[in-house]
Each structure stands twice: as structure tokens, then as C-alpha cells.
Biotite code that builds the C-alpha atoms (Angstrom):
import biotite.structure as struc

atoms = struc.array([
    struc.Atom([-10.540, 8.764, 10.902], chain_id="A", res_id=1, res_name="UNK", atom_name="CA", element="C"),
    struc.Atom([-10.933, 7.037, 7.559], chain_id="A", res_id=2, res_name="UNK", atom_name="CA", element="C"),
    struc.Atom([-8.908, 3.977, 6.698], chain_id="A", res_id=3, res_name="UNK", atom_name="CA", element="C"),
    struc.Atom([-6.957, 5.834, 4.011], chain_id="A", res_id=4, res_name="UNK", atom_name="CA", element="C"),
    struc.Atom([-5.680, 8.281, 6.629], chain_id="A", res_id=5, res_name="UNK", atom_name="CA", element="C"),
    struc.Atom([-4.441, 5.377, 8.754], chain_id="A", res_id=6, res_name="UNK", atom_name="CA", element="C"),
    struc.Atom([-2.497, 3.761, 5.913], chain_id="A", res_id=7, res_name="UNK", atom_name="CA", element="C"),
    struc.Atom([0.899, 5.270, 5.192], chain_id="A", res_id=8, res_name="UNK", atom_name="CA", element="C"),
    struc.Atom([2.289, 6.063, 1.796], chain_id="A", res_id=9, res_name="UNK", atom_name="CA", element="C"),
    struc.Atom([4.685, 3.129, 1.617], chain_id="A", res_id=10, res_name="UNK", atom_name="CA", element="C"),
    struc.Atom([6.206, 3.571, -1.835], chain_id="A", res_id=11, res_name="UNK", atom_name="CA", element="C"),
    struc.Atom([9.386, 5.007, -0.284], chain_id="A", res_id=12, res_name="UNK", atom_name="CA", element="C"),
    struc.Atom([10.174, 1.941, 1.843], chain_id="A", res_id=13, res_name="UNK", atom_name="CA", element="C"),
    struc.Atom([11.532, -1.593, 1.401], chain_id="A", res_id=14, res_name="UNK", atom_name="CA", element="C"),
    struc.Atom([11.516, -4.727, 3.501], chain_id="A", res_id=15, res_name="UNK", atom_name="CA", element="C"),
    struc.Atom([14.862, -6.437, 2.925], chain_id="A", res_id=16, res_name="UNK", atom_name="CA", element="C"),
    struc.Atom([15.465, -10.139, 3.535], chain_id="A", res_id=17, res_name="UNK", atom_name="CA", element="C"),
    struc.Atom([18.794, -11.877, 4.029], chain_id="A", res_id=18, res_name="UNK", atom_name="CA", element="C"),
    struc.Atom([20.052, -15.093, 5.630], chain_id="A", res_id=19, res_name="UNK", atom_name="CA", element="C"),
    struc.Atom([23.195, -16.463, 7.260], chain_id="A", res_id=20, res_name="UNK", atom_name="CA", element="C"),
    struc.Atom([24.236, -19.671, 8.922], chain_id="A", res_id=21, res_name="UNK", atom_name="CA", element="C"),
    struc.Atom([25.795, -17.598, 11.738], chain_id="A", res_id=22, res_name="UNK", atom_name="CA", element="C"),
    struc.Atom([23.312, -15.584, 13.805], chain_id="A", res_id=23, res_name="UNK", atom_name="CA", element="C"),
    struc.Atom([25.958, -13.184, 15.128], chain_id="A", res_id=24, res_name="UNK", atom_name="CA", element="C"),
    struc.Atom([26.724, -12.130, 11.544], chain_id="A", res_id=25, res_name="UNK", atom_name="CA", element="C"),
    struc.Atom([23.106, -11.004, 11.159], chain_id="A", res_id=26, res_name="UNK", atom_name="CA", element="C"),
    struc.Atom([23.212, -9.176, 14.495], chain_id="A", res_id=27, res_name="UNK", atom_name="CA", element="C"),
    struc.Atom([26.369, -7.344, 13.363], chain_id="A", res_id=28, res_name="UNK", atom_name="CA", element="C"),
    struc.Atom([24.744, -6.430, 10.041], chain_id="A", res_id=29, res_name="UNK", atom_name="CA", element="C"),
    struc.Atom([21.608, -5.126, 11.756], chain_id="A", res_id=30, res_name="UNK", atom_name="CA", element="C"),
    struc.Atom([23.578, -3.104, 14.278], chain_id="A", res_id=31, res_name="UNK", atom_name="CA", element="C"),
    struc.Atom([25.816, -1.640, 11.555], chain_id="A", res_id=32, res_name="UNK", atom_name="CA", element="C"),
    struc.Atom([22.766, -0.550, 9.530], chain_id="A", res_id=33, res_name="UNK", atom_name="CA", element="C"),
    struc.Atom([21.109, 1.055, 12.546], chain_id="A", res_id=34, res_name="UNK", atom_name="CA", element="C"),
    struc.Atom([24.365, 2.757, 13.582], chain_id="A", res_id=35, res_name="UNK", atom_name="CA", element="C"),
    struc.Atom([24.654, 4.546, 10.211], chain_id="A", res_id=36, res_name="UNK", atom_name="CA", element="C"),
    struc.Atom([20.940, 5.495, 10.306], chain_id="A", res_id=37, res_name="UNK", atom_name="CA", element="C"),
    struc.Atom([19.750, 3.569, 7.258], chain_id="A", res_id=38, res_name="UNK", atom_name="CA", element="C"),
    struc.Atom([17.743, 0.906, 9.102], chain_id="A", res_id=39, res_name="UNK", atom_name="CA", element="C"),
    struc.Atom([15.053, 1.571, 11.636], chain_id="A", res_id=40, res_name="UNK", atom_name="CA", element="C"),
    struc.Atom([14.764, -1.960, 12.974], chain_id="A", res_id=41, res_name="UNK", atom_name="CA", element="C"),
    struc.Atom([15.533, -5.577, 12.219], chain_id="A", res_id=42, res_name="UNK", atom_name="CA", element="C"),
    struc.Atom([14.148, -8.961, 13.168], chain_id="A", res_id=43, res_name="UNK", atom_name="CA", element="C"),
    struc.Atom([16.105, -12.207, 13.183], chain_id="A", res_id=44, res_name="UNK", atom_name="CA", element="C"),
    struc.Atom([14.053, -15.352, 13.193], chain_id="A", res_id=45, res_name="UNK", atom_name="CA", element="C"),
    struc.Atom([14.675, -19.013, 13.883], chain_id="A", res_id=46, res_name="UNK", atom_name="CA", element="C"),
    struc.Atom([16.560, -21.644, 12.075], chain_id="A", res_id=47, res_name="UNK", atom_name="CA", element="C"),
    struc.Atom([15.263, -22.581, 8.636], chain_id="A", res_id=48, res_name="UNK", atom_name="CA", element="C"),
    struc.Atom([16.310, -25.431, 6.399], chain_id="A", res_id=49, res_name="UNK", atom_name="CA", element="C"),
    struc.Atom([17.959, -24.065, 3.261], chain_id="A", res_id=50, res_name="UNK", atom_name="CA", element="C"),
    struc.Atom([18.783, -26.053, 0.142], chain_id="A", res_id=51, res_name="UNK", atom_name="CA", element="C"),
    struc.Atom([20.704, -24.508, -2.743], chain_id="A", res_id=52, res_name="UNK", atom_name="CA", element="C"),
    struc.Atom([23.233, -25.274, -5.439], chain_id="A", res_id=53, res_name="UNK", atom_name="CA", element="C"),
    struc.Atom([26.778, -23.939, -4.915], chain_id="A", res_id=54, res_name="UNK", atom_name="CA", element="C"),
    struc.Atom([29.822, -24.809, -7.037], chain_id="A", res_id=55, res_name="UNK", atom_name="CA", element="C"),
    struc.Atom([27.826, -27.520, -8.784], chain_id="A", res_id=56, res_name="UNK", atom_name="CA", element="C"),
    struc.Atom([26.857, -29.245, -5.540], chain_id="A", res_id=57, res_name="UNK", atom_name="CA", element="C"),
    struc.Atom([23.564, -29.353, -3.680], chain_id="A", res_id=58, res_name="UNK", atom_name="CA", element="C"),
    struc.Atom([24.061, -27.850, -0.227], chain_id="A", res_id=59, res_name="UNK", atom_name="CA", element="C"),
    struc.Atom([21.715, -28.338, 2.738], chain_id="A", res_id=60, res_name="UNK", atom_name="CA", element="C"),
    struc.Atom([22.213, -26.102, 5.747], chain_id="A", res_id=61, res_name="UNK", atom_name="CA", element="C"),
    struc.Atom([20.487, -24.414, 8.680], chain_id="A", res_id=62, res_name="UNK", atom_name="CA", element="C"),
    struc.Atom([20.229, -20.650, 8.478], chain_id="A", res_id=63, res_name="UNK", atom_name="CA", element="C"),
    struc.Atom([18.638, -17.748, 10.299], chain_id="A", res_id=64, res_name="UNK", atom_name="CA", element="C"),
    struc.Atom([16.517, -15.274, 8.387], chain_id="A", res_id=65, res_name="UNK", atom_name="CA", element="C"),
    struc.Atom([16.517, -11.527, 8.846], chain_id="A", res_id=66, res_name="UNK", atom_name="CA", element="C"),
    struc.Atom([14.056, -8.774, 7.904], chain_id="A", res_id=67, res_name="UNK", atom_name="CA", element="C"),
    struc.Atom([15.193, -5.161, 7.850], chain_id="A", res_id=68, res_name="UNK", atom_name="CA", element="C"),
    struc.Atom([13.233, -2.001, 7.037], chain_id="A", res_id=69, res_name="UNK", atom_name="CA", element="C"),
    struc.Atom([14.828, 0.771, 4.987], chain_id="A", res_id=70, res_name="UNK", atom_name="CA", element="C"),
    struc.Atom([14.105, 3.640, 2.651], chain_id="A", res_id=71, res_name="UNK", atom_name="CA", element="C"),
    struc.Atom([14.383, 2.909, -1.062], chain_id="A", res_id=72, res_name="UNK", atom_name="CA", element="C"),
    struc.Atom([16.756, 5.827, -1.491], chain_id="A", res_id=73, res_name="UNK", atom_name="CA", element="C"),
    struc.Atom([19.245, 4.131, 0.866], chain_id="A", res_id=74, res_name="UNK", atom_name="CA", element="C"),
    struc.Atom([19.220, 0.690, -0.755], chain_id="A", res_id=75, res_name="UNK", atom_name="CA", element="C"),
    struc.Atom([22.636, 0.887, -2.478], chain_id="A", res_id=76, res_name="UNK", atom_name="CA", element="C"),
    struc.Atom([24.398, 1.861, 0.768], chain_id="A", res_id=77, res_name="UNK", atom_name="CA", element="C"),
    struc.Atom([22.262, -0.725, 2.567], chain_id="A", res_id=78, res_name="UNK", atom_name="CA", element="C"),
    struc.Atom([23.303, -3.497, 0.166], chain_id="A", res_id=79, res_name="UNK", atom_name="CA", element="C"),
    struc.Atom([26.974, -2.459, 0.363], chain_id="A", res_id=80, res_name="UNK", atom_name="CA", element="C"),
    struc.Atom([26.892, -2.582, 4.169], chain_id="A", res_id=81, res_name="UNK", atom_name="CA", element="C"),
    struc.Atom([25.335, -6.049, 4.163], chain_id="A", res_id=82, res_name="UNK", atom_name="CA", element="C"),
    struc.Atom([27.974, -7.355, 1.738], chain_id="A", res_id=83, res_name="UNK", atom_name="CA", element="C"),
    struc.Atom([30.830, -5.824, 3.742], chain_id="A", res_id=84, res_name="UNK", atom_name="CA", element="C"),
    struc.Atom([29.631, -7.491, 6.948], chain_id="A", res_id=85, res_name="UNK", atom_name="CA", element="C"),
    struc.Atom([28.331, -10.823, 5.622], chain_id="A", res_id=86, res_name="UNK", atom_name="CA", element="C"),
    struc.Atom([30.095, -14.182, 5.894], chain_id="A", res_id=87, res_name="UNK", atom_name="CA", element="C"),
    struc.Atom([28.819, -15.405, 2.507], chain_id="A", res_id=88, res_name="UNK", atom_name="CA", element="C"),
    struc.Atom([30.635, -14.710, -0.750], chain_id="A", res_id=89, res_name="UNK", atom_name="CA", element="C"),
    struc.Atom([27.278, -13.961, -2.390], chain_id="A", res_id=90, res_name="UNK", atom_name="CA", element="C"),
    struc.Atom([24.675, -13.225, 0.280], chain_id="A", res_id=91, res_name="UNK", atom_name="CA", element="C"),
    struc.Atom([20.987, -13.423, -0.429], chain_id="A", res_id=92, res_name="UNK", atom_name="CA", element="C"),
    struc.Atom([19.707, -9.835, -0.441], chain_id="A", res_id=93, res_name="UNK", atom_name="CA", element="C"),
    struc.Atom([16.109, -9.451, -1.570], chain_id="A", res_id=94, res_name="UNK", atom_name="CA", element="C"),
    struc.Atom([14.072, -6.262, -1.261], chain_id="A", res_id=95, res_name="UNK", atom_name="CA", element="C"),
    struc.Atom([10.276, -6.238, -1.216], chain_id="A", res_id=96, res_name="UNK", atom_name="CA", element="C"),
    struc.Atom([8.113, -3.216, -1.933], chain_id="A", res_id=97, res_name="UNK", atom_name="CA", element="C"),
    struc.Atom([5.658, -2.484, 0.876], chain_id="A", res_id=98, res_name="UNK", atom_name="CA", element="C"),
    struc.Atom([2.003, -2.506, -0.192], chain_id="A", res_id=99, res_name="UNK", atom_name="CA", element="C"),
    struc.Atom([0.437, -1.064, 2.974], chain_id="A", res_id=100, res_name="UNK", atom_name="CA", element="C"),
    struc.Atom([1.294, -0.277, 6.567], chain_id="A", res_id=101, res_name="UNK", atom_name="CA", element="C"),
    struc.Atom([0.354, 1.883, 9.501], chain_id="A", res_id=102, res_name="UNK", atom_name="CA", element="C"),
    struc.Atom([1.170, 5.571, 9.248], chain_id="A", res_id=103, res_name="UNK", atom_name="CA", element="C"),
    struc.Atom([2.604, 5.568, 12.776], chain_id="A", res_id=104, res_name="UNK", atom_name="CA", element="C"),
    struc.Atom([5.045, 2.766, 11.987], chain_id="A", res_id=105, res_name="UNK", atom_name="CA", element="C"),
    struc.Atom([6.319, 4.386, 8.795], chain_id="A", res_id=106, res_name="UNK", atom_name="CA", element="C"),
    struc.Atom([6.654, 7.733, 10.576], chain_id="A", res_id=107, res_name="UNK", atom_name="CA", element="C"),
    struc.Atom([8.864, 5.935, 13.099], chain_id="A", res_id=108, res_name="UNK", atom_name="CA", element="C"),
    struc.Atom([11.032, 4.586, 10.257], chain_id="A", res_id=109, res_name="UNK", atom_name="CA", element="C"),
    struc.Atom([11.284, 8.080, 8.813], chain_id="A", res_id=110, res_name="UNK", atom_name="CA", element="C"),
    struc.Atom([12.343, 9.535, 12.164], chain_id="A", res_id=111, res_name="UNK", atom_name="CA", element="C"),
    struc.Atom([14.905, 6.787, 12.832], chain_id="A", res_id=112, res_name="UNK", atom_name="CA", element="C"),
    struc.Atom([16.542, 6.783, 9.398], chain_id="A", res_id=113, res_name="UNK", atom_name="CA", element="C"),
    struc.Atom([18.266, 9.917, 8.243], chain_id="A", res_id=114, res_name="UNK", atom_name="CA", element="C"),
    struc.Atom([19.410, 8.558, 4.913], chain_id="A", res_id=115, res_name="UNK", atom_name="CA", element="C"),
    struc.Atom([22.851, 8.925, 3.456], chain_id="A", res_id=116, res_name="UNK", atom_name="CA", element="C"),
])
């Protein structure tokens, strides 16, 4: 099998990144997204040092990061669900286009996300 047949067409998918200082908030977000079939999976990773400006002050805090896979067509519902379940007034929600990935993995995303 040639390499091009092993690489999925990824233009329909996003990797979304968000953070929170409360891990259970991220777990709730991930579970909510999977429950409504717009996320296939999520990963929460360890504490990171975050520094940002809020209300004119420099804030230093510990946060957890979270990666979530979704279809581009579901992003608006995806973003709305994150905001509804997040503990931050303005959560960080950043979506990355996927350059390449395995066909099998993206088929799994397609099967596990029905869209809205």
C-alpha cells in the first residue's frame, strides 16, 4: 500500500485545545462532547504553568490542558458546549487544522461522531 493510501484526508477535522484550572471541568466538557456525538475522544494532560493578563493584572496559575478531536462542520456546536460547561468567563478555545493522520484513526472519528 502506498503512503498516500495510508494518510487520511484530514481537511474535515480539527484538533481543539482548551485549558482550565479545574480538571473535573475538562472531564465534564469532554464527556458532554462525546455524549452529543461531536467529539470522538479527548486527552487531558498534566499541570502547566500559565501566565496571562486579566483585568489589567498579570495572573500566574496552574492549569490542565485538553485536546479534543472534532469535525469542522461541528465546531460552532462544539464551541458552544465548551463555553456552557467551562468555569472561565472567556475560555481559551483554539482549533488547529490537521495536516496528516492515519486513515484508520480518522475513520474512527467519523464513525464515532455523527455531527449535529
